[in-house]
A tleap script that builds the chain and sets N, CA, C and O, in Angstrom:
source leaprc.protein.ff14SB
mol = sequence {
  NMET THR ASP LYS ASP ARG CYS LEU LEU GLU
  HIE ILE ALA ALA HIE CYS GLU VAL ILE ARG
  ARG LEU VAL ASP ARG PHE GLY GLU ASP TYR
  GLU ILE PHE THR SER ASP GLU ALA TYR TYR
  ARG SER VAL THR LEU SER VAL PHE GLN ILE
  GLY GLU LEU ALA GLY LYS LEU SER GLU ASP
  PHE ARG ARG GLU THR GLY ALA ALA ILE PRO
  TRP PRO GLN VAL ARG ARG MET ARG ASN VAL
  ILE ALA HIE ASP TYR GLN GLU VAL ASP ASP
  SER THR LEU TRP GLU THR VAL LEU HIE ASP
  ILE PRO SER LEU HIE ASP PHE CYS VAL LYS
  GLY ILE CPHE
}
set mol.1.N position { 0.819 -1.186 -0.106 }
set mol.1.CA position { 0.064 0.104 -0.221 }
set mol.1.C position { 0.884 1.190 -0.020 }
set mol.1.O position { 1.851 1.173 0.743 }
set mol.2.N position { 0.488 2.254 -0.761 }
set mol.2.CA position { 1.341 3.200 -0.954 }
set mol.2.C position { 1.023 4.261 0.186 }
set mol.2.O position { 0.263 3.778 1.026 }
set mol.3.N position { 1.401 5.599 0.452 }
set mol.3.CA position { 1.022 6.444 1.511 }
set mol.3.C position { -0.019 7.221 0.883 }
set mol.3.O position { -0.840 7.777 1.613 }
set mol.4.N position { -0.098 7.339 -0.391 }
set mol.4.CA position { -1.315 7.913 -0.994 }
set mol.4.C position { -2.661 7.158 -0.650 }
set mol.4.O position { -3.700 7.652 -0.211 }
set mol.5.N position { -2.376 5.787 -0.968 }
set mol.5.CA position { -3.286 4.784 -0.680 }
set mol.5.C position { -4.063 4.870 0.965 }
set mol.5.O position { -5.250 4.815 1.287 }
set mol.6.N position { -2.952 5.009 1.687 }
set mol.6.CA position { -3.326 4.975 3.127 }
set mol.6.C position { -3.919 6.415 3.452 }
set mol.6.O position { -4.735 6.425 4.374 }
set mol.7.N position { -3.646 7.604 2.855 }
set mol.7.CA position { -4.344 8.670 3.260 }
set mol.7.C position { -5.709 8.583 2.843 }
set mol.7.O position { -6.616 8.873 3.622 }
set mol.8.N position { -5.971 8.117 1.403 }
set mol.8.CA position { -7.449 7.671 0.823 }
set mol.8.C position { -8.259 7.087 1.758 }
set mol.8.O position { -9.442 7.324 1.999 }
set mol.9.N position { -7.330 6.112 2.383 }
set mol.9.CA position { -8.388 5.174 3.155 }
set mol.9.C position { -8.557 5.723 4.453 }
set mol.9.O position { -9.336 5.148 5.214 }
set mol.10.N position { -7.917 6.807 4.856 }
set mol.10.CA position { -8.236 7.713 6.232 }
set mol.10.C position { -9.223 8.537 5.734 }
set mol.10.O position { -10.017 8.908 6.598 }
set mol.11.N position { -9.429 8.945 4.608 }
set mol.11.CA position { -10.509 10.269 3.991 }
set mol.11.C position { -11.901 9.157 4.161 }
set mol.11.O position { -12.917 9.469 4.783 }
set mol.12.N position { -11.705 7.890 3.506 }
set mol.12.CA position { -12.801 7.271 3.025 }
set mol.12.C position { -13.596 6.734 4.607 }
set mol.12.O position { -14.782 6.819 4.928 }
set mol.13.N position { -12.593 6.258 5.266 }
set mol.13.CA position { -12.995 6.142 7.048 }
set mol.13.C position { -13.951 7.214 7.626 }
set mol.13.O position { -15.065 7.033 8.118 }
set mol.14.N position { -13.235 8.426 7.447 }
set mol.14.CA position { -13.615 9.411 7.972 }
set mol.14.C position { -15.258 9.730 7.414 }
set mol.14.O position { -16.121 10.163 8.178 }
set mol.15.N position { -15.501 9.440 5.987 }
set mol.15.CA position { -16.754 9.329 5.533 }
set mol.15.C position { -17.513 8.625 5.882 }
set mol.15.O position { -18.666 9.048 5.807 }
set mol.16.N position { -17.337 7.326 6.394 }
set mol.16.CA position { -17.963 6.204 6.984 }
set mol.16.C position { -18.349 6.490 8.061 }
set mol.16.O position { -19.362 5.958 8.515 }
set mol.17.N position { -17.527 7.555 8.863 }
set mol.17.CA position { -17.775 7.672 10.401 }
set mol.17.C position { -18.897 8.863 10.358 }
set mol.17.O position { -19.750 8.965 11.239 }
set mol.18.N position { -18.814 9.692 9.318 }
set mol.18.CA position { -19.776 10.566 9.102 }
set mol.18.C position { -21.170 10.160 9.168 }
set mol.18.O position { -21.991 10.727 9.889 }
set mol.19.N position { -21.482 8.987 8.267 }
set mol.19.CA position { -22.524 8.287 7.951 }
set mol.19.C position { -23.058 7.640 9.148 }
set mol.19.O position { -24.252 7.612 9.446 }
set mol.20.N position { -21.892 7.008 9.962 }
set mol.20.CA position { -22.398 6.382 10.983 }
set mol.20.C position { -23.143 7.402 12.055 }
set mol.20.O position { -24.225 7.133 12.578 }
set mol.21.N position { -22.530 8.393 12.254 }
set mol.21.CA position { -22.923 9.390 13.056 }
set mol.21.C position { -24.206 9.883 12.562 }
set mol.21.O position { -25.049 10.175 13.410 }
set mol.22.N position { -24.526 10.041 11.144 }
set mol.22.CA position { -25.994 10.537 10.958 }
set mol.22.C position { -27.069 9.370 11.021 }
set mol.22.O position { -28.265 9.608 11.186 }
set mol.23.N position { -26.527 8.034 10.870 }
set mol.23.CA position { -27.636 7.056 11.229 }
set mol.23.C position { -27.740 7.241 12.787 }
set mol.23.O position { -28.913 7.372 13.137 }
set mol.24.N position { -26.783 7.289 13.873 }
set mol.24.CA position { -27.028 7.436 15.037 }
set mol.24.C position { -28.009 8.556 15.616 }
set mol.24.O position { -28.698 8.452 16.630 }
set mol.25.N position { -27.920 9.696 14.717 }
set mol.25.CA position { -28.759 10.895 15.025 }
set mol.25.C position { -30.004 10.605 14.693 }
set mol.25.O position { -30.804 10.750 15.617 }
set mol.26.N position { -30.503 10.187 13.531 }
set mol.26.CA position { -31.702 10.198 12.775 }
set mol.26.C position { -32.354 8.861 13.031 }
set mol.26.O position { -33.568 8.719 13.178 }
set mol.27.N position { -31.497 7.929 13.073 }
set mol.27.CA position { -31.998 6.568 13.189 }
set mol.27.C position { -32.020 5.726 12.295 }
set mol.27.O position { -32.167 6.092 11.129 }
set mol.28.N position { -31.889 4.487 12.601 }
set mol.28.CA position { -32.294 3.147 11.473 }
set mol.28.C position { -33.695 2.861 10.872 }
set mol.28.O position { -34.201 1.751 10.704 }
set mol.29.N position { -34.277 4.195 10.552 }
set mol.29.CA position { -35.277 4.110 10.194 }
set mol.29.C position { -35.453 4.399 8.397 }
set mol.29.O position { -35.207 5.530 7.980 }
set mol.30.N position { -35.803 3.514 7.610 }
set mol.30.CA position { -35.971 3.861 6.017 }
set mol.30.C position { -36.965 4.902 5.805 }
set mol.30.O position { -36.689 5.716 4.924 }
set mol.31.N position { -37.950 5.032 6.363 }
set mol.31.CA position { -38.912 5.986 6.221 }
set mol.31.C position { -38.314 7.324 6.547 }
set mol.31.O position { -38.440 8.191 5.683 }
set mol.32.N position { -37.576 7.681 7.842 }
set mol.32.CA position { -37.220 8.742 8.128 }
set mol.32.C position { -36.049 8.979 6.998 }
set mol.32.O position { -36.041 10.106 6.502 }
set mol.33.N position { -35.217 8.195 6.608 }
set mol.33.CA position { -34.093 8.342 5.532 }
set mol.33.C position { -34.780 8.916 4.505 }
set mol.33.O position { -34.460 10.061 4.187 }
set mol.34.N position { -35.652 8.366 3.922 }
set mol.34.CA position { -36.272 8.792 2.399 }
set mol.34.C position { -36.999 10.147 2.847 }
set mol.34.O position { -37.035 11.067 2.030 }
set mol.35.N position { -37.468 10.277 3.869 }
set mol.35.CA position { -38.457 11.514 3.858 }
set mol.35.C position { -37.722 13.018 4.411 }
set mol.35.O position { -38.173 14.148 4.225 }
set mol.36.N position { -36.569 12.672 5.078 }
set mol.36.CA position { -35.730 13.760 5.602 }
set mol.36.C position { -34.800 14.114 4.738 }
set mol.36.O position { -33.786 13.464 4.484 }
set mol.37.N position { -35.166 15.300 4.198 }
set mol.37.CA position { -34.138 15.776 3.086 }
set mol.37.C position { -32.648 15.902 3.519 }
set mol.37.O position { -31.722 15.397 2.884 }
set mol.38.N position { -32.501 16.665 4.724 }
set mol.38.CA position { -31.218 16.348 5.383 }
set mol.38.C position { -30.174 15.316 5.188 }
set mol.38.O position { -29.075 15.201 4.645 }
set mol.39.N position { -31.273 14.406 6.089 }
set mol.39.CA position { -30.592 13.154 6.326 }
set mol.39.C position { -30.284 12.319 4.919 }
set mol.39.O position { -29.433 11.431 4.858 }
set mol.40.N position { -30.857 12.613 4.142 }
set mol.40.CA position { -30.710 11.915 2.951 }
set mol.40.C position { -29.793 12.216 2.124 }
set mol.40.O position { -29.098 11.366 1.567 }
set mol.41.N position { -29.681 13.525 1.939 }
set mol.41.CA position { -28.545 14.330 0.879 }
set mol.41.C position { -27.216 14.361 1.655 }
set mol.41.O position { -26.146 14.538 1.072 }
set mol.42.N position { -27.315 14.177 3.030 }
set mol.42.CA position { -26.048 14.238 3.979 }
set mol.42.C position { -25.254 12.667 3.582 }
set mol.42.O position { -24.052 12.459 3.414 }
set mol.43.N position { -26.416 11.694 3.508 }
set mol.43.CA position { -25.690 10.288 3.657 }
set mol.43.C position { -25.085 10.281 2.181 }
set mol.43.O position { -23.913 10.019 1.911 }
set mol.44.N position { -26.252 10.667 1.127 }
set mol.44.CA position { -25.956 10.712 -0.291 }
set mol.44.C position { -24.348 11.410 -0.500 }
set mol.44.O position { -23.426 10.730 -0.949 }
set mol.45.N position { -24.211 12.601 -0.173 }
set mol.45.CA position { -23.189 13.295 -0.474 }
set mol.45.C position { -21.892 12.551 0.115 }
set mol.45.O position { -20.831 12.734 -0.483 }
set mol.46.N position { -21.908 11.753 1.210 }
set mol.46.CA position { -20.901 11.023 1.709 }
set mol.46.C position { -20.733 9.950 0.997 }
set mol.46.O position { -19.516 9.815 0.872 }
set mol.47.N position { -21.408 8.915 0.334 }
set mol.47.CA position { -21.652 8.014 -0.516 }
set mol.47.C position { -20.657 8.303 -1.575 }
set mol.47.O position { -19.622 7.678 -1.806 }
set mol.48.N position { -21.160 9.420 -2.227 }
set mol.48.CA position { -20.558 10.300 -3.400 }
set mol.48.C position { -19.041 10.333 -3.161 }
set mol.48.O position { -18.289 9.843 -4.003 }
set mol.49.N position { -18.501 10.978 -1.874 }
set mol.49.CA position { -17.153 11.222 -1.753 }
set mol.49.C position { -16.583 9.831 -1.537 }
set mol.49.O position { -15.546 9.594 -2.157 }
set mol.50.N position { -17.094 8.837 -0.740 }
set mol.50.CA position { -16.585 7.684 -0.641 }
set mol.50.C position { -16.062 7.147 -2.310 }
set mol.50.O position { -14.963 6.744 -2.692 }
set mol.51.N position { -17.185 7.318 -2.956 }
set mol.51.CA position { -16.655 6.695 -4.463 }
set mol.51.C position { -15.763 7.459 -5.203 }
set mol.51.O position { -14.998 6.885 -5.978 }
set mol.52.N position { -15.739 8.927 -5.056 }
set mol.52.CA position { -14.709 9.367 -5.558 }
set mol.52.C position { -13.359 9.342 -5.290 }
set mol.52.O position { -12.451 9.562 -6.092 }
set mol.53.N position { -13.251 9.001 -3.854 }
set mol.53.CA position { -11.836 8.721 -3.262 }
set mol.53.C position { -11.565 7.553 -3.567 }
set mol.53.O position { -10.348 7.417 -3.691 }
set mol.54.N position { -12.281 6.398 -3.796 }
set mol.54.CA position { -11.917 4.902 -4.173 }
set mol.54.C position { -11.753 4.919 -5.464 }
set mol.54.O position { -11.380 3.819 -5.873 }
set mol.55.N position { -11.923 6.010 -6.589 }
set mol.55.CA position { -11.528 5.994 -7.718 }
set mol.55.C position { -9.883 6.334 -7.681 }
set mol.55.O position { -9.173 5.854 -8.565 }
set mol.56.N position { -9.313 7.158 -6.653 }
set mol.56.CA position { -8.231 7.494 -6.589 }
set mol.56.C position { -7.104 6.407 -6.004 }
set mol.56.O position { -5.891 6.602 -6.069 }
set mol.57.N position { -7.720 5.251 -5.433 }
set mol.57.CA position { -6.735 4.356 -4.774 }
set mol.57.C position { -5.896 4.066 -6.139 }
set mol.57.O position { -6.280 4.261 -7.292 }
set mol.58.N position { -4.733 3.584 -5.728 }
set mol.58.CA position { -3.936 2.977 -6.831 }
set mol.58.C position { -4.579 1.725 -7.462 }
set mol.58.O position { -5.160 0.908 -6.748 }
set mol.59.N position { -4.467 1.554 -8.927 }
set mol.59.CA position { -5.100 0.270 -9.258 }
set mol.59.C position { -4.464 -1.043 -8.690 }
set mol.59.O position { -5.065 -2.118 -8.720 }
set mol.60.N position { -3.183 -0.882 -8.158 }
set mol.60.CA position { -2.562 -2.279 -7.415 }
set mol.60.C position { -3.268 -2.513 -6.336 }
set mol.60.O position { -3.536 -3.690 -6.093 }
set mol.61.N position { -3.723 -1.496 -5.459 }
set mol.61.CA position { -4.321 -1.655 -4.244 }
set mol.61.C position { -5.759 -2.173 -4.570 }
set mol.61.O position { -6.187 -3.171 -3.990 }
set mol.62.N position { -6.479 -1.525 -5.462 }
set mol.62.CA position { -7.776 -2.317 -5.808 }
set mol.62.C position { -7.902 -3.532 -6.037 }
set mol.62.O position { -8.711 -4.329 -5.563 }
set mol.63.N position { -6.618 -3.767 -7.203 }
set mol.63.CA position { -6.599 -5.290 -7.552 }
set mol.63.C position { -6.387 -5.770 -6.149 }
set mol.63.O position { -7.437 -6.200 -5.670 }
set mol.64.N position { -5.389 -5.830 -5.361 }
set mol.64.CA position { -4.967 -6.514 -4.283 }
set mol.64.C position { -6.122 -6.763 -3.346 }
set mol.64.O position { -6.216 -7.902 -2.888 }
set mol.65.N position { -6.915 -5.958 -3.036 }
set mol.65.CA position { -7.972 -5.879 -2.433 }
set mol.65.C position { -9.342 -6.058 -2.695 }
set mol.65.O position { -10.268 -6.014 -1.885 }
set mol.66.N position { -9.376 -6.243 -3.782 }
set mol.66.CA position { -10.829 -6.540 -4.448 }
set mol.66.C position { -11.631 -7.722 -4.227 }
set mol.66.O position { -12.741 -7.876 -4.736 }
set mol.67.N position { -10.987 -8.672 -3.361 }
set mol.67.CA position { -11.822 -9.982 -2.940 }
set mol.67.C position { -12.357 -9.421 -1.350 }
set mol.67.O position { -12.933 -10.212 -0.603 }
set mol.68.N position { -12.157 -8.306 -1.026 }
set mol.68.CA position { -12.642 -7.896 0.356 }
set mol.68.C position { -13.472 -6.817 0.036 }
set mol.68.O position { -14.489 -6.971 0.711 }
set mol.69.N position { -13.585 -5.628 -0.761 }
set mol.69.CA position { -13.984 -4.606 -1.314 }
set mol.69.C position { -14.326 -4.616 -2.752 }
set mol.69.O position { -13.391 -4.751 -3.542 }
set mol.70.N position { -15.556 -4.491 -3.217 }
set mol.70.CA position { -15.925 -4.466 -4.611 }
set mol.70.C position { -15.661 -2.967 -5.071 }
set mol.70.O position { -16.683 -2.289 -5.178 }
set mol.71.N position { -14.816 -2.529 -5.273 }
set mol.71.CA position { -14.328 -1.388 -5.629 }
set mol.71.C position { -14.957 -0.850 -6.890 }
set mol.71.O position { -15.303 0.331 -6.941 }
set mol.72.N position { -15.142 -1.785 -8.052 }
set mol.72.CA position { -16.006 -1.448 -9.146 }
set mol.72.C position { -17.383 -1.086 -8.647 }
set mol.72.O position { -17.825 -0.117 -9.263 }
set mol.73.N position { -18.164 -1.535 -7.766 }
set mol.73.CA position { -19.408 -1.296 -7.232 }
set mol.73.C position { -19.416 0.092 -6.491 }
set mol.73.O position { -20.295 0.907 -6.768 }
set mol.74.N position { -18.459 0.370 -5.560 }
set mol.74.CA position { -18.240 1.842 -4.906 }
set mol.74.C position { -18.177 2.819 -5.820 }
set mol.74.O position { -18.722 3.908 -5.646 }
set mol.75.N position { -17.452 2.484 -6.954 }
set mol.75.CA position { -17.353 3.659 -8.066 }
set mol.75.C position { -18.598 3.952 -8.644 }
set mol.75.O position { -19.018 5.103 -8.759 }
set mol.76.N position { -19.416 2.599 -9.142 }
set mol.76.CA position { -20.974 2.975 -9.702 }
set mol.76.C position { -21.872 3.794 -9.142 }
set mol.76.O position { -22.563 4.712 -9.585 }
set mol.77.N position { -21.692 3.122 -7.708 }
set mol.77.CA position { -22.452 4.095 -7.124 }
set mol.77.C position { -22.474 5.405 -6.726 }
set mol.77.O position { -23.390 6.046 -6.211 }
set mol.78.N position { -20.907 5.860 -7.142 }
set mol.78.CA position { -20.741 7.280 -7.047 }
set mol.78.C position { -21.141 7.681 -8.442 }
set mol.78.O position { -21.577 8.832 -8.427 }
set mol.79.N position { -21.148 7.219 -9.471 }
set mol.79.CA position { -21.377 7.391 -10.673 }
set mol.79.C position { -22.906 7.750 -10.932 }
set mol.79.O position { -23.217 8.799 -11.496 }
set mol.80.N position { -23.949 6.720 -10.440 }
set mol.80.CA position { -25.077 7.002 -10.377 }
set mol.80.C position { -25.513 7.985 -9.774 }
set mol.80.O position { -26.570 8.455 -10.195 }
set mol.81.N position { -24.906 8.577 -8.686 }
set mol.81.CA position { -25.166 9.497 -7.788 }
set mol.81.C position { -25.137 10.794 -8.534 }
set mol.81.O position { -26.012 11.660 -8.504 }
set mol.82.N position { -23.711 10.821 -9.390 }
set mol.82.CA position { -23.341 12.148 -9.837 }
set mol.82.C position { -24.060 12.394 -11.123 }
set mol.82.O position { -24.375 13.564 -11.339 }
set mol.83.N position { -24.470 11.217 -12.287 }
set mol.83.CA position { -24.758 11.333 -13.460 }
set mol.83.C position { -26.157 10.971 -13.539 }
set mol.83.O position { -26.778 11.407 -14.508 }
set mol.84.N position { -26.795 10.217 -12.652 }
set mol.84.CA position { -28.137 9.843 -12.900 }
set mol.84.C position { -28.962 9.750 -11.542 }
set mol.84.O position { -29.679 8.821 -11.170 }
set mol.85.N position { -28.661 11.014 -10.862 }
set mol.85.CA position { -29.409 11.058 -9.681 }
set mol.85.C position { -30.759 10.852 -9.468 }
set mol.85.O position { -31.115 10.401 -8.380 }
set mol.86.N position { -31.696 11.147 -10.461 }
set mol.86.CA position { -32.963 10.589 -10.246 }
set mol.86.C position { -33.071 9.089 -10.201 }
set mol.86.O position { -34.058 8.636 -9.620 }
set mol.87.N position { -32.175 8.220 -10.746 }
set mol.87.CA position { -32.113 6.908 -10.813 }
set mol.87.C position { -31.399 6.114 -9.569 }
set mol.87.O position { -31.075 4.926 -9.590 }
set mol.88.N position { -31.248 6.898 -8.636 }
set mol.88.CA position { -30.669 6.370 -7.020 }
set mol.88.C position { -31.884 5.485 -6.596 }
set mol.88.O position { -33.028 5.913 -6.440 }
set mol.89.N position { -31.532 4.364 -6.455 }
set mol.89.CA position { -32.444 3.269 -5.806 }
set mol.89.C position { -32.188 3.575 -4.480 }
set mol.89.O position { -31.019 3.441 -4.118 }
set mol.90.N position { -33.126 4.012 -3.548 }
set mol.90.CA position { -33.192 4.547 -2.300 }
set mol.90.C position { -32.989 3.158 -1.400 }
set mol.90.O position { -32.341 3.110 -0.355 }
set mol.91.N position { -33.609 2.155 -1.964 }
set mol.91.CA position { -33.500 0.775 -1.054 }
set mol.91.C position { -31.965 0.455 -0.999 }
set mol.91.O position { -31.305 0.306 0.029 }
set mol.92.N position { -31.520 0.378 -2.288 }
set mol.92.CA position { -30.076 -0.065 -2.275 }
set mol.92.C position { -29.265 0.984 -1.653 }
set mol.92.O position { -28.334 0.586 -0.953 }
set mol.93.N position { -29.402 1.990 -1.748 }
set mol.93.CA position { -28.493 3.070 -0.777 }
set mol.93.C position { -28.810 2.795 0.593 }
set mol.93.O position { -27.778 2.787 1.263 }
set mol.94.N position { -29.702 2.597 1.176 }
set mol.94.CA position { -30.094 2.124 2.299 }
set mol.94.C position { -29.492 1.059 2.597 }
set mol.94.O position { -28.796 1.250 3.594 }
set mol.95.N position { -29.424 0.016 2.209 }
set mol.95.CA position { -28.923 -1.160 2.661 }
set mol.95.C position { -27.330 -1.023 2.451 }
set mol.95.O position { -26.588 -1.753 3.109 }
set mol.96.N position { -26.819 -0.119 1.567 }
set mol.96.CA position { -25.433 0.074 1.698 }
set mol.96.C position { -24.789 0.726 2.836 }
set mol.96.O position { -23.689 0.350 3.241 }
set mol.97.N position { -25.616 1.960 3.513 }
set mol.97.CA position { -25.697 2.531 4.605 }
set mol.97.C position { -25.400 1.470 5.617 }
set mol.97.O position { -24.369 1.331 6.276 }
set mol.98.N position { -26.686 0.615 5.623 }
set mol.98.CA position { -26.401 -0.282 7.299 }
set mol.98.C position { -25.672 -1.202 6.699 }
set mol.98.O position { -24.927 -1.465 7.644 }
set mol.99.N position { -25.311 -1.909 5.820 }
set mol.99.CA position { -24.261 -3.204 5.719 }
set mol.99.C position { -23.086 -3.022 5.244 }
set mol.99.O position { -22.147 -3.539 5.847 }
set mol.100.N position { -22.829 -2.219 4.009 }
set mol.100.CA position { -21.539 -1.954 3.386 }
set mol.100.C position { -20.896 -0.850 3.844 }
set mol.100.O position { -19.670 -0.955 3.880 }
set mol.101.N position { -21.319 0.077 4.169 }
set mol.101.CA position { -20.263 1.146 4.959 }
set mol.101.C position { -19.813 0.646 6.304 }
set mol.101.O position { -18.620 0.872 6.505 }
set mol.102.N position { -20.502 -0.031 7.376 }
set mol.102.CA position { -19.885 -0.571 8.302 }
set mol.102.C position { -18.537 -1.401 8.022 }
set mol.102.O position { -17.443 -1.261 8.570 }
set mol.103.N position { -18.861 -2.167 7.172 }
set mol.103.CA position { -17.777 -3.224 6.762 }
set mol.103.C position { -16.592 -2.366 5.827 }
set mol.103.O position { -15.415 -2.727 5.833 }
set mol.104.N position { -16.994 -1.391 5.169 }
set mol.104.CA position { -15.981 -0.661 4.595 }
set mol.104.C position { -15.178 0.071 5.479 }
set mol.104.O position { -13.987 0.292 5.258 }
set mol.105.N position { -15.786 0.459 6.480 }
set mol.105.CA position { -15.091 1.535 7.684 }
set mol.105.C position { -14.050 0.509 8.209 }
set mol.105.O position { -12.844 0.759 8.208 }
set mol.106.N position { -14.600 -0.710 8.677 }
set mol.106.CA position { -13.595 -1.621 9.221 }
set mol.106.C position { -12.472 -2.002 8.367 }
set mol.106.O position { -11.379 -2.190 8.901 }
set mol.107.N position { -12.601 -2.131 7.165 }
set mol.107.CA position { -11.729 -2.389 6.208 }
set mol.107.C position { -10.650 -1.322 6.240 }
set mol.107.O position { -9.443 -1.518 6.378 }
set mol.108.N position { -11.099 -0.492 6.133 }
set mol.108.CA position { -10.220 1.115 6.130 }
set mol.108.C position { -9.380 1.113 7.272 }
set mol.108.O position { -8.155 1.064 7.161 }
set mol.109.N position { -10.049 1.172 8.519 }
set mol.109.CA position { -9.207 1.307 9.724 }
set mol.109.C position { -8.366 0.336 9.773 }
set mol.109.O position { -7.259 0.847 9.949 }
set mol.110.N position { -8.264 -0.993 9.703 }
set mol.110.CA position { -7.313 -1.999 9.555 }
set mol.110.C position { -6.268 -1.708 8.449 }
set mol.110.O position { -5.100 -2.058 8.618 }
set mol.111.N position { -6.583 -1.205 7.553 }
set mol.111.CA position { -5.519 -0.938 6.543 }
set mol.111.C position { -4.670 0.181 7.030 }
set mol.111.O position { -3.453 0.199 6.844 }
set mol.112.N position { -5.373 1.187 7.703 }
set mol.112.CA position { -4.667 2.129 8.173 }
set mol.112.C position { -3.489 1.987 9.022 }
set mol.112.O position { -2.464 2.638 8.818 }
set mol.113.N position { -3.627 1.094 10.028 }
set mol.113.CA position { -2.826 0.821 11.120 }
set mol.113.C position { -2.265 -0.376 10.818 }
set mol.113.O position { -1.482 -0.907 11.606 }
savepdb mol mol.pdb
quit
């Protein structure tokens, strides 16, 4: 892992932590997530940022860690948010928040240390 990759993982972990704090604040309720504009947009922006940062990880790192983290899907989520915002599947985004973001956070923290 390069120093740049390590730095990017730190930033990805920070966005994961923002999402965790939002879920702690607003709750694990899908209806609140989809109806509270501030909650929804804040989470979406953090997921977008994670995808943006993932694209800056070295190709070697993404290839070496691809079994643990599906980097192409992380980037795809970013692309949907950026280019097809009206096509974001809220339930998929919510499942990502509840299940994938905690795993990604754990992966990043282990990679940093």
